[in-house]
N, CA, C and O atoms as a CHARMM CRD file, in Angstrom:
* protein
*
  364
    1    1 MET  N     67.22400  40.05700 199.60300 PROA 1      0.00000
    2    1 MET  CA    66.54300  41.17800 198.81300 PROA 1      0.00000
    3    1 MET  C     68.10800  42.03300 198.53500 PROA 1      0.00000
    4    1 MET  O     68.99200  42.00400 199.39200 PROA 1      0.00000
    5    2 THR  N     68.24300  42.65500 197.42300 PROA 2      0.00000
    6    2 THR  CA    69.52700  43.01100 197.02300 PROA 2      0.00000
    7    2 THR  C     69.82400  44.38800 197.59900 PROA 2      0.00000
    8    2 THR  O     68.74400  44.96800 197.48200 PROA 2      0.00000
    9    3 ASP  N     70.57500  45.12600 198.08500 PROA 3      0.00000
   10    3 ASP  CA    71.17400  46.51000 198.23900 PROA 3      0.00000
   11    3 ASP  C     70.87500  47.00600 196.88500 PROA 3      0.00000
   12    3 ASP  O     71.18600  46.30000 195.92500 PROA 3      0.00000
   13    4 ARG  N     70.22700  48.30300 196.68400 PROA 4      0.00000
   14    4 ARG  CA    70.07000  48.73300 195.11200 PROA 4      0.00000
   15    4 ARG  C     70.85400  49.88600 195.40000 PROA 4      0.00000
   16    4 ARG  O     71.39500  50.46800 194.46000 PROA 4      0.00000
   17    5 ARG  N     71.02600  50.39600 196.84000 PROA 5      0.00000
   18    5 ARG  CA    72.20100  51.41900 196.82500 PROA 5      0.00000
   19    5 ARG  C     72.96400  50.98600 196.32300 PROA 5      0.00000
   20    5 ARG  O     72.73000  51.54900 195.25400 PROA 5      0.00000
   21    6 LYS  N     73.89600  50.32200 196.09300 PROA 6      0.00000
   22    6 LYS  CA    75.29600  49.67400 196.06000 PROA 6      0.00000
   23    6 LYS  C     75.58000  50.46000 194.58700 PROA 6      0.00000
   24    6 LYS  O     76.30200  51.43900 194.40000 PROA 6      0.00000
   25    7 ASN  N     74.71500  49.65400 193.53400 PROA 7      0.00000
   26    7 ASN  CA    74.72500  49.79900 192.56700 PROA 7      0.00000
   27    7 ASN  C     74.47000  51.22500 191.50200 PROA 7      0.00000
   28    7 ASN  O     75.02400  51.58200 190.46200 PROA 7      0.00000
   29    8 ARG  N     73.50400  51.72900 192.22000 PROA 8      0.00000
   30    8 ARG  CA    72.93300  52.91500 191.64400 PROA 8      0.00000
   31    8 ARG  C     73.47700  53.82300 190.40400 PROA 8      0.00000
   32    8 ARG  O     72.98400  54.03300 189.29600 PROA 8      0.00000
   33    9 ASN  N     74.89500  54.36200 191.12000 PROA 9      0.00000
   34    9 ASN  CA    75.69600  54.82700 189.87900 PROA 9      0.00000
   35    9 ASN  C     76.55000  53.77900 188.72600 PROA 9      0.00000
   36    9 ASN  O     77.51300  54.18600 188.07600 PROA 9      0.00000
   37   10 LEU  N     76.15800  52.78400 188.65300 PROA 10     0.00000
   38   10 LEU  CA    76.73700  52.40700 188.03900 PROA 10     0.00000
   39   10 LEU  C     75.59600  51.98200 186.54300 PROA 10     0.00000
   40   10 LEU  O     76.09100  51.35000 185.61000 PROA 10     0.00000
   41   11 ARG  N     74.56900  52.27600 186.50700 PROA 11     0.00000
   42   11 ARG  CA    73.35200  52.06400 185.31100 PROA 11     0.00000
   43   11 ARG  C     73.70900  53.64400 184.41500 PROA 11     0.00000
   44   11 ARG  O     73.06400  53.88000 183.39300 PROA 11     0.00000
   45   12 SER  N     74.71300  54.59000 184.88700 PROA 12     0.00000
   46   12 SER  CA    74.26000  55.63000 183.86000 PROA 12     0.00000
   47   12 SER  C     75.21400  55.44300 182.73300 PROA 12     0.00000
   48   12 SER  O     76.22800  54.74500 182.73400 PROA 12     0.00000
   49   13 ARG  N     74.60000  56.38000 181.49900 PROA 13     0.00000
   50   13 ARG  CA    75.42500  55.67000 180.11500 PROA 13     0.00000
   51   13 ARG  C     76.41000  56.54400 180.14600 PROA 13     0.00000
   52   13 ARG  O     77.46900  56.10300 179.69900 PROA 13     0.00000
   53   14 ILE  N     76.42900  57.94800 180.62800 PROA 14     0.00000
   54   14 ILE  CA    77.80500  58.75000 180.62200 PROA 14     0.00000
   55   14 ILE  C     78.84300  58.04300 180.94000 PROA 14     0.00000
   56   14 ILE  O     78.84700  57.33200 181.94500 PROA 14     0.00000
   57   15 LYS  N     79.95200  58.15500 180.05000 PROA 15     0.00000
   58   15 LYS  CA    81.24000  57.63300 179.76400 PROA 15     0.00000
   59   15 LYS  C     82.06600  58.09100 181.31400 PROA 15     0.00000
   60   15 LYS  O     82.08100  59.17900 181.89000 PROA 15     0.00000
   61   16 ARG  N     82.53400  57.14200 181.57900 PROA 16     0.00000
   62   16 ARG  CA    83.46900  57.52900 182.75300 PROA 16     0.00000
   63   16 ARG  C     84.68700  57.89500 182.52900 PROA 16     0.00000
   64   16 ARG  O     85.35200  57.07200 181.90000 PROA 16     0.00000
   65   17 ARG  N     85.33700  59.09300 182.90500 PROA 17     0.00000
   66   17 ARG  CA    86.89500  59.40900 182.30600 PROA 17     0.00000
   67   17 ARG  C     87.87300  59.55000 183.41800 PROA 17     0.00000
   68   17 ARG  O     87.46400  59.89000 184.52900 PROA 17     0.00000
   69   18 GLN  N     89.58100  59.23300 183.12800 PROA 18     0.00000
   70   18 GLN  CA    89.99700  59.71200 183.83800 PROA 18     0.00000
   71   18 GLN  C     90.73500  60.78600 184.38300 PROA 18     0.00000
   72   18 GLN  O     91.49600  60.99600 183.43900 PROA 18     0.00000
   73   19 ARG  N     91.00900  61.52500 185.15700 PROA 19     0.00000
   74   19 ARG  CA    91.37900  62.83400 185.47300 PROA 19     0.00000
   75   19 ARG  C     92.98200  62.90100 185.18900 PROA 19     0.00000
   76   19 ARG  O     93.70200  61.93600 185.44400 PROA 19     0.00000
   77   20 THR  N     93.50400  64.16900 184.61700 PROA 20     0.00000
   78   20 THR  CA    94.90300  64.02100 184.59400 PROA 20     0.00000
   79   20 THR  C     94.90500  65.52400 184.95100 PROA 20     0.00000
   80   20 THR  O     94.10300  66.40000 184.62700 PROA 20     0.00000
   81   21 GLY  N     96.29900  65.60100 185.89000 PROA 21     0.00000
   82   21 GLY  CA    96.61900  67.01300 186.90100 PROA 21     0.00000
   83   21 GLY  C     95.08800  66.70500 188.16000 PROA 21     0.00000
   84   21 GLY  O     94.30400  65.77700 188.36200 PROA 21     0.00000
   85   22 SER  N     95.36300  68.35300 188.84900 PROA 22     0.00000
   86   22 SER  CA    94.53500  68.86200 189.75600 PROA 22     0.00000
   87   22 SER  C     93.36000  69.21900 189.42100 PROA 22     0.00000
   88   22 SER  O     93.29600  70.28700 188.81100 PROA 22     0.00000
   89   23 PRO  N     92.38100  68.65900 189.62600 PROA 23     0.00000
   90   23 PRO  CA    90.76700  69.25600 189.62200 PROA 23     0.00000
   91   23 PRO  C     90.63700  70.65200 189.65400 PROA 23     0.00000
   92   23 PRO  O     90.30000  71.46700 188.79500 PROA 23     0.00000
   93   24 MET  N     91.11600  70.79700 191.31300 PROA 24     0.00000
   94   24 MET  CA    91.20700  71.61800 191.59400 PROA 24     0.00000
   95   24 MET  C     91.94800  73.20700 191.30000 PROA 24     0.00000
   96   24 MET  O     91.50000  74.34200 191.46500 PROA 24     0.00000
   97   25 GLN  N     93.01000  72.80800 190.89600 PROA 25     0.00000
   98   25 GLN  CA    94.12700  74.06900 190.02400 PROA 25     0.00000
   99   25 GLN  C     93.06700  74.17000 188.85900 PROA 25     0.00000
  100   25 GLN  O     92.43700  75.22100 188.74200 PROA 25     0.00000
  101   26 ALA  N     92.82200  73.00900 187.90300 PROA 26     0.00000
  102   26 ALA  CA    92.03000  73.65800 186.87000 PROA 26     0.00000
  103   26 ALA  C     90.83400  74.14400 187.28700 PROA 26     0.00000
  104   26 ALA  O     90.37800  74.67000 186.27200 PROA 26     0.00000
  105   27 TYR  N     90.03300  74.28900 188.18200 PROA 27     0.00000
  106   27 TYR  CA    89.05700  75.14900 188.57500 PROA 27     0.00000
  107   27 TYR  C     89.34300  76.39900 188.67100 PROA 27     0.00000
  108   27 TYR  O     88.89000  77.21600 187.87000 PROA 27     0.00000
  109   28 ASP  N     90.06100  76.69600 189.57300 PROA 28     0.00000
  110   28 ASP  CA    90.37300  77.98400 190.17800 PROA 28     0.00000
  111   28 ASP  C     91.04200  78.93600 189.21900 PROA 28     0.00000
  112   28 ASP  O     91.20100  80.15100 189.33900 PROA 28     0.00000
  113   29 ALA  N     91.52500  77.84900 187.90600 PROA 29     0.00000
  114   29 ALA  CA    92.11400  78.80600 186.83900 PROA 29     0.00000
  115   29 ALA  C     91.08700  79.41700 185.68400 PROA 29     0.00000
  116   29 ALA  O     91.31300  80.05500 184.65600 PROA 29     0.00000
  117   30 LEU  N     89.93900  78.97700 186.26200 PROA 30     0.00000
  118   30 LEU  CA    88.67900  79.14700 184.71800 PROA 30     0.00000
  119   30 LEU  C     87.94400  80.67100 185.28700 PROA 30     0.00000
  120   30 LEU  O     87.95900  81.09100 186.44400 PROA 30     0.00000
  121   31 PRO  N     87.40700  81.22400 184.25300 PROA 31     0.00000
  122   31 PRO  CA    87.24000  82.83300 184.41800 PROA 31     0.00000
  123   31 PRO  C     85.81700  82.59300 185.87400 PROA 31     0.00000
  124   31 PRO  O     85.15400  81.55900 185.96100 PROA 31     0.00000
  125   32 ALA  N     85.67100  83.68500 186.73900 PROA 32     0.00000
  126   32 ALA  CA    84.97500  83.46300 187.37300 PROA 32     0.00000
  127   32 ALA  C     83.51000  83.31700 186.71700 PROA 32     0.00000
  128   32 ALA  O     82.80800  82.42400 187.19200 PROA 32     0.00000
  129   33 GLU  N     82.97100  84.10700 185.66700 PROA 33     0.00000
  130   33 GLU  CA    81.86000  83.55900 185.00000 PROA 33     0.00000
  131   33 GLU  C     81.18100  82.51700 185.08100 PROA 33     0.00000
  132   33 GLU  O     80.12700  82.10400 185.56400 PROA 33     0.00000
  133   34 LEU  N     82.58200  81.98200 184.11900 PROA 34     0.00000
  134   34 LEU  CA    82.27900  80.07300 184.19900 PROA 34     0.00000
  135   34 LEU  C     82.21300  79.45300 185.81200 PROA 34     0.00000
  136   34 LEU  O     81.29400  78.73500 186.20700 PROA 34     0.00000
  137   35 ARG  N     83.10900  79.78300 186.45700 PROA 35     0.00000
  138   35 ARG  CA    83.33600  79.12100 187.81600 PROA 35     0.00000
  139   35 ARG  C     81.86600  79.46300 188.55700 PROA 35     0.00000
  140   35 ARG  O     81.42000  78.58500 189.29600 PROA 35     0.00000
  141   36 LEU  N     81.11600  80.66900 188.39300 PROA 36     0.00000
  142   36 LEU  CA    79.54000  80.52100 189.03200 PROA 36     0.00000
  143   36 LEU  C     78.89600  79.43300 188.41000 PROA 36     0.00000
  144   36 LEU  O     78.47600  78.43900 189.00400 PROA 36     0.00000
  145   37 TRP  N     78.81700  79.68400 186.97200 PROA 37     0.00000
  146   37 TRP  CA    77.97500  78.81600 186.57100 PROA 37     0.00000
  147   37 TRP  C     78.14900  77.17900 186.87400 PROA 37     0.00000
  148   37 TRP  O     77.19300  76.44900 187.13700 PROA 37     0.00000
  149   38 LEU  N     79.30300  76.81000 186.80500 PROA 38     0.00000
  150   38 LEU  CA    79.66900  75.25900 187.13400 PROA 38     0.00000
  151   38 LEU  C     79.17400  74.92700 188.98700 PROA 38     0.00000
  152   38 LEU  O     78.77600  73.82500 189.36400 PROA 38     0.00000
  153   39 ALA  N     79.27500  75.72800 189.59100 PROA 39     0.00000
  154   39 ALA  CA    78.57700  76.08700 190.87300 PROA 39     0.00000
  155   39 ALA  C     77.12600  75.50500 190.74300 PROA 39     0.00000
  156   39 ALA  O     76.70600  74.72700 191.59900 PROA 39     0.00000
  157   40 SER  N     76.60700  75.76300 190.01500 PROA 40     0.00000
  158   40 SER  CA    75.25400  75.49100 190.06600 PROA 40     0.00000
  159   40 SER  C     74.39800  74.68600 189.23000 PROA 40     0.00000
  160   40 SER  O     73.18200  74.51600 189.13300 PROA 40     0.00000
  161   41 ALA  N     75.56300  74.19200 188.58500 PROA 41     0.00000
  162   41 ALA  CA    75.51500  73.37000 187.62900 PROA 41     0.00000
  163   41 ALA  C     74.66800  72.24200 188.55400 PROA 41     0.00000
  164   41 ALA  O     74.70900  72.17700 189.78300 PROA 41     0.00000
  165   42 CYS  N     73.74400  71.20500 187.48600 PROA 42     0.00000
  166   42 CYS  CA    73.06000  69.93600 187.84200 PROA 42     0.00000
  167   42 CYS  C     73.68600  68.67700 187.62700 PROA 42     0.00000
  168   42 CYS  O     73.21000  67.55600 187.80800 PROA 42     0.00000
  169   43 LEU  N     75.13000  69.09700 187.10300 PROA 43     0.00000
  170   43 LEU  CA    75.69100  67.78100 186.69700 PROA 43     0.00000
  171   43 LEU  C     77.26000  67.83600 187.17300 PROA 43     0.00000
  172   43 LEU  O     77.47100  68.94100 187.67300 PROA 43     0.00000
  173   44 PRO  N     78.23200  67.14600 187.18000 PROA 44     0.00000
  174   44 PRO  CA    79.55100  67.57900 187.62000 PROA 44     0.00000
  175   44 PRO  C     80.27800  67.23300 186.40000 PROA 44     0.00000
  176   44 PRO  O     80.67000  66.14800 185.96900 PROA 44     0.00000
  177   45 TRP  N     80.38100  68.74100 185.83200 PROA 45     0.00000
  178   45 TRP  CA    81.16900  69.01500 184.72500 PROA 45     0.00000
  179   45 TRP  C     83.06600  69.18100 185.13600 PROA 45     0.00000
  180   45 TRP  O     83.43800  69.72500 186.17600 PROA 45     0.00000
  181   46 SER  N     84.00600  68.61900 184.13400 PROA 46     0.00000
  182   46 SER  CA    85.04800  68.87300 184.36700 PROA 46     0.00000
  183   46 SER  C     85.47300  69.99700 183.57100 PROA 46     0.00000
  184   46 SER  O     84.93500  70.21400 182.48500 PROA 46     0.00000
  185   47 PRO  N     86.86800  71.10800 184.25300 PROA 47     0.00000
  186   47 PRO  CA    86.70100  72.03500 184.16400 PROA 47     0.00000
  187   47 PRO  C     87.10200  72.29000 182.78900 PROA 47     0.00000
  188   47 PRO  O     86.56700  73.24300 182.22300 PROA 47     0.00000
  189   48 ALA  N     88.23000  71.36800 181.96200 PROA 48     0.00000
  190   48 ALA  CA    88.60700  71.26500 180.59900 PROA 48     0.00000
  191   48 ALA  C     87.35700  71.24500 179.99800 PROA 48     0.00000
  192   48 ALA  O     87.42700  72.06100 179.07900 PROA 48     0.00000
  193   49 SER  N     86.16400  70.71100 180.02600 PROA 49     0.00000
  194   49 SER  CA    85.09400  70.35100 178.84400 PROA 49     0.00000
  195   49 SER  C     84.13800  71.92000 179.61700 PROA 49     0.00000
  196   49 SER  O     83.29400  72.25900 178.78800 PROA 49     0.00000
  197   50 ALA  N     84.11500  72.32000 180.15800 PROA 50     0.00000
  198   50 ALA  CA    83.47200  73.44700 180.15400 PROA 50     0.00000
  199   50 ALA  C     83.96100  74.88700 179.89100 PROA 50     0.00000
  200   50 ALA  O     83.42000  75.93700 179.54200 PROA 50     0.00000
  201   51 LEU  N     85.47000  74.41100 180.27000 PROA 51     0.00000
  202   51 LEU  CA    86.42800  75.40400 179.05900 PROA 51     0.00000
  203   51 LEU  C     86.55600  75.89400 177.88600 PROA 51     0.00000
  204   51 LEU  O     86.75400  77.02500 177.44000 PROA 51     0.00000
  205   52 ARG  N     86.38100  74.62200 177.34600 PROA 52     0.00000
  206   52 ARG  CA    86.47900  74.12100 175.97900 PROA 52     0.00000
  207   52 ARG  C     85.03800  74.38000 175.05800 PROA 52     0.00000
  208   52 ARG  O     85.01400  74.43100 173.82800 PROA 52     0.00000
  209   53 ILE  N     83.86700  74.52600 175.95500 PROA 53     0.00000
  210   53 ILE  CA    82.94500  75.21900 175.28200 PROA 53     0.00000
  211   53 ILE  C     82.49600  76.53800 175.43400 PROA 53     0.00000
  212   53 ILE  O     81.88300  77.19400 174.59300 PROA 53     0.00000
  213   54 TRP  N     82.86700  76.91700 176.65400 PROA 54     0.00000
  214   54 TRP  CA    83.37800  78.24300 176.97300 PROA 54     0.00000
  215   54 TRP  C     83.87400  79.82700 175.86500 PROA 54     0.00000
  216   54 TRP  O     83.60100  81.00600 175.64500 PROA 54     0.00000
  217   55 HSD  N     85.07000  78.30700 175.35500 PROA 55     0.00000
  218   55 HSD  CA    86.05900  79.70400 174.28400 PROA 55     0.00000
  219   55 HSD  C     85.53800  79.60900 173.05700 PROA 55     0.00000
  220   55 HSD  O     85.60100  80.46800 172.17800 PROA 55     0.00000
  221   56 LYS  N     84.62900  77.76100 172.95400 PROA 56     0.00000
  222   56 LYS  CA    84.40400  78.19200 171.03900 PROA 56     0.00000
  223   56 LYS  C     83.06400  78.94100 171.32000 PROA 56     0.00000
  224   56 LYS  O     82.46500  79.08300 170.25400 PROA 56     0.00000
  225   57 VAL  N     82.40500  79.45100 172.33600 PROA 57     0.00000
  226   57 VAL  CA    81.07800  80.02900 172.12300 PROA 57     0.00000
  227   57 VAL  C     81.59000  81.30900 172.13400 PROA 57     0.00000
  228   57 VAL  O     80.69200  82.12400 171.92300 PROA 57     0.00000
  229   58 GLY  N     82.71500  81.83300 172.30200 PROA 58     0.00000
  230   58 GLY  CA    83.00700  83.01100 172.51600 PROA 58     0.00000
  231   58 GLY  C     82.61600  83.20600 174.44800 PROA 58     0.00000
  232   58 GLY  O     81.87800  84.18600 174.55000 PROA 58     0.00000
  233   59 GLY  N     82.77700  82.85200 175.24900 PROA 59     0.00000
  234   59 GLY  CA    82.04200  83.29100 176.49500 PROA 59     0.00000
  235   59 GLY  C     82.62600  84.22300 177.10700 PROA 59     0.00000
  236   59 GLY  O     81.92400  84.69800 178.00000 PROA 59     0.00000
  237   60 ALA  N     84.06200  84.88700 176.94700 PROA 60     0.00000
  238   60 ALA  CA    84.55000  86.13800 177.18600 PROA 60     0.00000
  239   60 ALA  C     83.84400  87.41000 176.70800 PROA 60     0.00000
  240   60 ALA  O     83.64700  88.45900 177.32100 PROA 60     0.00000
  241   61 HSD  N     83.55400  87.09900 175.61600 PROA 61     0.00000
  242   61 HSD  CA    83.03600  88.50400 175.24300 PROA 61     0.00000
  243   61 HSD  C     81.37700  88.09300 174.92800 PROA 61     0.00000
  244   61 HSD  O     80.77800  89.09800 174.54400 PROA 61     0.00000
  245   62 SER  N     80.72000  87.18300 174.97800 PROA 62     0.00000
  246   62 SER  CA    78.95000  87.12600 175.44200 PROA 62     0.00000
  247   62 SER  C     79.04300  85.81700 176.23800 PROA 62     0.00000
  248   62 SER  O     78.85700  84.65800 175.86600 PROA 62     0.00000
  249   63 PRO  N     79.33900  86.25800 177.29000 PROA 63     0.00000
  250   63 PRO  CA    78.78200  85.45400 178.03700 PROA 63     0.00000
  251   63 PRO  C     77.05400  84.63400 178.56900 PROA 63     0.00000
  252   63 PRO  O     76.78900  83.71300 179.34100 PROA 63     0.00000
  253   64 ASP  N     76.38200  85.34900 177.87800 PROA 64     0.00000
  254   64 ASP  CA    75.20300  85.10600 178.15100 PROA 64     0.00000
  255   64 ASP  C     74.81600  83.86700 176.99600 PROA 64     0.00000
  256   64 ASP  O     74.15700  82.94400 177.47600 PROA 64     0.00000
  257   65 ASP  N     75.13200  83.76300 175.63900 PROA 65     0.00000
  258   65 ASP  CA    75.43800  83.46000 174.89500 PROA 65     0.00000
  259   65 ASP  C     76.24400  81.29000 175.60900 PROA 65     0.00000
  260   65 ASP  O     75.72300  80.19000 175.79300 PROA 65     0.00000
  261   66 ALA  N     77.44400  81.79000 175.70900 PROA 66     0.00000
  262   66 ALA  CA    77.96300  80.74400 176.61400 PROA 66     0.00000
  263   66 ALA  C     77.34500  79.99500 177.53700 PROA 66     0.00000
  264   66 ALA  O     77.34300  78.76700 177.45700 PROA 66     0.00000
  265   67 TYR  N     76.72200  80.69400 178.56600 PROA 67     0.00000
  266   67 TYR  CA    75.51800  79.84300 179.39400 PROA 67     0.00000
  267   67 TYR  C     74.34200  79.15900 178.85700 PROA 67     0.00000
  268   67 TYR  O     73.91000  78.11900 179.35400 PROA 67     0.00000
  269   68 SER  N     73.66200  79.91800 177.53300 PROA 68     0.00000
  270   68 SER  CA    72.59900  79.42200 176.98300 PROA 68     0.00000
  271   68 SER  C     73.21900  77.84200 176.15100 PROA 68     0.00000
  272   68 SER  O     72.42100  76.91400 176.02000 PROA 68     0.00000
  273   69 ARG  N     74.60800  77.70400 175.66900 PROA 69     0.00000
  274   69 ARG  CA    74.93200  76.62500 175.16200 PROA 69     0.00000
  275   69 ARG  C     75.32000  75.54100 176.60300 PROA 69     0.00000
  276   69 ARG  O     75.08800  74.34500 176.77400 PROA 69     0.00000
  277   70 LEU  N     75.80900  76.28100 177.23700 PROA 70     0.00000
  278   70 LEU  CA    76.09600  75.31800 178.91200 PROA 70     0.00000
  279   70 LEU  C     74.76000  74.29800 178.94200 PROA 70     0.00000
  280   70 LEU  O     74.68200  73.10600 178.64400 PROA 70     0.00000
  281   71 ASN  N     73.85400  75.13700 179.36800 PROA 71     0.00000
  282   71 ASN  CA    72.67400  75.22800 179.61200 PROA 71     0.00000
  283   71 ASN  C     71.81000  73.99900 178.79000 PROA 71     0.00000
  284   71 ASN  O     71.25800  73.08200 179.39800 PROA 71     0.00000
  285   72 ALA  N     71.78800  74.16600 177.05800 PROA 72     0.00000
  286   72 ALA  CA    71.46500  73.11200 176.63500 PROA 72     0.00000
  287   72 ALA  C     72.00400  71.90800 176.38800 PROA 72     0.00000
  288   72 ALA  O     71.29200  70.92500 176.18500 PROA 72     0.00000
  289   73 ILE  N     73.53400  71.85400 176.38000 PROA 73     0.00000
  290   73 ILE  CA    74.36600  70.95000 176.54600 PROA 73     0.00000
  291   73 ILE  C     74.17600  69.93700 177.75900 PROA 73     0.00000
  292   73 ILE  O     74.14200  68.73100 177.51400 PROA 73     0.00000
  293   74 GLU  N     74.04100  70.44800 179.17900 PROA 74     0.00000
  294   74 GLU  CA    73.30300  69.92900 180.46200 PROA 74     0.00000
  295   74 GLU  C     72.02700  69.36200 180.13300 PROA 74     0.00000
  296   74 GLU  O     71.93500  68.14300 180.27800 PROA 74     0.00000
  297   75 GLN  N     71.06400  69.96400 179.73900 PROA 75     0.00000
  298   75 GLN  CA    69.70200  69.40600 179.81800 PROA 75     0.00000
  299   75 GLN  C     69.73600  68.23300 178.97200 PROA 75     0.00000
  300   75 GLN  O     69.11900  67.21900 179.29800 PROA 75     0.00000
  301   76 SER  N     70.49900  68.31100 177.77600 PROA 76     0.00000
  302   76 SER  CA    70.19700  67.22300 176.80100 PROA 76     0.00000
  303   76 SER  C     70.89600  66.03700 177.67900 PROA 76     0.00000
  304   76 SER  O     70.31500  64.95400 177.75000 PROA 76     0.00000
  305   77 MET  N     71.93800  66.20300 178.24000 PROA 77     0.00000
  306   77 MET  CA    72.55500  65.04900 178.91400 PROA 77     0.00000
  307   77 MET  C     71.94700  64.79400 180.24300 PROA 77     0.00000
  308   77 MET  O     72.23300  63.78100 180.88300 PROA 77     0.00000
  309   78 LEU  N     71.15700  65.64500 180.65100 PROA 78     0.00000
  310   78 LEU  CA    70.40100  64.99700 181.89800 PROA 78     0.00000
  311   78 LEU  C     68.73400  64.34600 181.14600 PROA 78     0.00000
  312   78 LEU  O     67.90000  63.69500 181.77500 PROA 78     0.00000
  313   79 GLN  N     68.67000  64.61900 180.19400 PROA 79     0.00000
  314   79 GLN  CA    67.55400  63.95500 179.47700 PROA 79     0.00000
  315   79 GLN  C     67.77100  62.28300 178.76800 PROA 79     0.00000
  316   79 GLN  O     66.92900  61.38500 178.76000 PROA 79     0.00000
  317   80 ARG  N     69.05100  62.25000 178.25700 PROA 80     0.00000
  318   80 ARG  CA    69.48300  61.09800 177.85800 PROA 80     0.00000
  319   80 ARG  C     69.86800  60.63300 178.73200 PROA 80     0.00000
  320   80 ARG  O     70.06800  59.45600 178.43200 PROA 80     0.00000
  321   81 ASP  N     70.27900  60.90300 180.27800 PROA 81     0.00000
  322   81 ASP  CA    70.65600  59.87600 181.10500 PROA 81     0.00000
  323   81 ASP  C     69.54600  59.85600 182.18700 PROA 81     0.00000
  324   81 ASP  O     69.76300  59.53900 183.35600 PROA 81     0.00000
  325   82 GLY  N     68.49400  60.17500 181.75900 PROA 82     0.00000
  326   82 GLY  CA    67.06000  60.40300 183.10600 PROA 82     0.00000
  327   82 GLY  C     66.15200  59.19900 182.29900 PROA 82     0.00000
  328   82 GLY  O     65.10000  58.77000 182.77300 PROA 82     0.00000
  329   83 ARG  N     66.64400  58.79200 181.19000 PROA 83     0.00000
  330   83 ARG  CA    66.05200  57.37900 180.99400 PROA 83     0.00000
  331   83 ARG  C     66.02700  56.13200 181.54200 PROA 83     0.00000
  332   83 ARG  O     65.20900  55.21800 181.63500 PROA 83     0.00000
  333   84 VAL  N     67.62100  56.43700 182.02000 PROA 84     0.00000
  334   84 VAL  CA    68.01700  55.31500 182.88000 PROA 84     0.00000
  335   84 VAL  C     67.69600  55.26200 184.43600 PROA 84     0.00000
  336   84 VAL  O     67.60300  54.23100 185.10200 PROA 84     0.00000
  337   85 TRP  N     67.56700  56.38400 184.82700 PROA 85     0.00000
  338   85 TRP  CA    67.07500  56.63100 186.17100 PROA 85     0.00000
  339   85 TRP  C     65.61700  56.33000 186.36400 PROA 85     0.00000
  340   85 TRP  O     65.07000  56.13900 187.45000 PROA 85     0.00000
  341   86 ASP  N     65.01000  56.30800 185.08400 PROA 86     0.00000
  342   86 ASP  CA    63.40800  56.37600 185.41400 PROA 86     0.00000
  343   86 ASP  C     63.57200  54.43500 185.26600 PROA 86     0.00000
  344   86 ASP  O     63.39900  53.80500 186.31000 PROA 86     0.00000
  345   87 MET  N     63.84600  53.76500 184.17100 PROA 87     0.00000
  346   87 MET  CA    63.76700  52.90400 184.70100 PROA 87     0.00000
  347   87 MET  C     64.43600  52.02800 186.03800 PROA 87     0.00000
  348   87 MET  O     64.08100  50.99500 186.60600 PROA 87     0.00000
  349   88 ALA  N     65.40200  52.82700 186.20800 PROA 88     0.00000
  350   88 ALA  CA    65.54900  52.15100 187.66500 PROA 88     0.00000
  351   88 ALA  C     64.74500  51.97100 188.58500 PROA 88     0.00000
  352   88 ALA  O     64.54800  50.87800 189.11500 PROA 88     0.00000
  353   89 ARG  N     64.17700  53.04200 188.88700 PROA 89     0.00000
  354   89 ARG  CA    62.85900  53.48100 189.64300 PROA 89     0.00000
  355   89 ARG  C     61.95800  52.24200 189.10800 PROA 89     0.00000
  356   89 ARG  O     61.30800  52.36400 190.14600 PROA 89     0.00000
  357   90 ARG  N     61.51600  51.49400 188.65100 PROA 90     0.00000
  358   90 ARG  CA    60.93700  51.04400 188.23700 PROA 90     0.00000
  359   90 ARG  C     61.02500  49.42500 188.43000 PROA 90     0.00000
  360   90 ARG  O     60.01000  48.73500 188.33000 PROA 90     0.00000
  361   91 VAL  N     62.33800  48.85400 188.72100 PROA 91     0.00000
  362   91 VAL  CA    63.00000  47.95600 189.27700 PROA 91     0.00000
  363   91 VAL  C     62.58000  47.67300 190.91200 PROA 91     0.00000
  364   91 VAL  O     63.16800  46.80700 191.56000 PROA 91     0.00000
């Protein structure tokens, strides 16, 4: 019998990326509102990608719009990746 726990994170279709710099310093440099959202996010976000979306939507001027966009992106990723985890449960 194979140990399923050993390979469970390898089935995700989300791309892995190498980090550059200190992730904690990048996180600490984020706006306080964005850090609060990231603390309750379902997925692990990189500070760079979250900040890019925050600036693109204008989070400094309209945090609610930025929260909506971040939530929509996260839900999309959860749905996309959820198909993989549903299949893993059936095995």
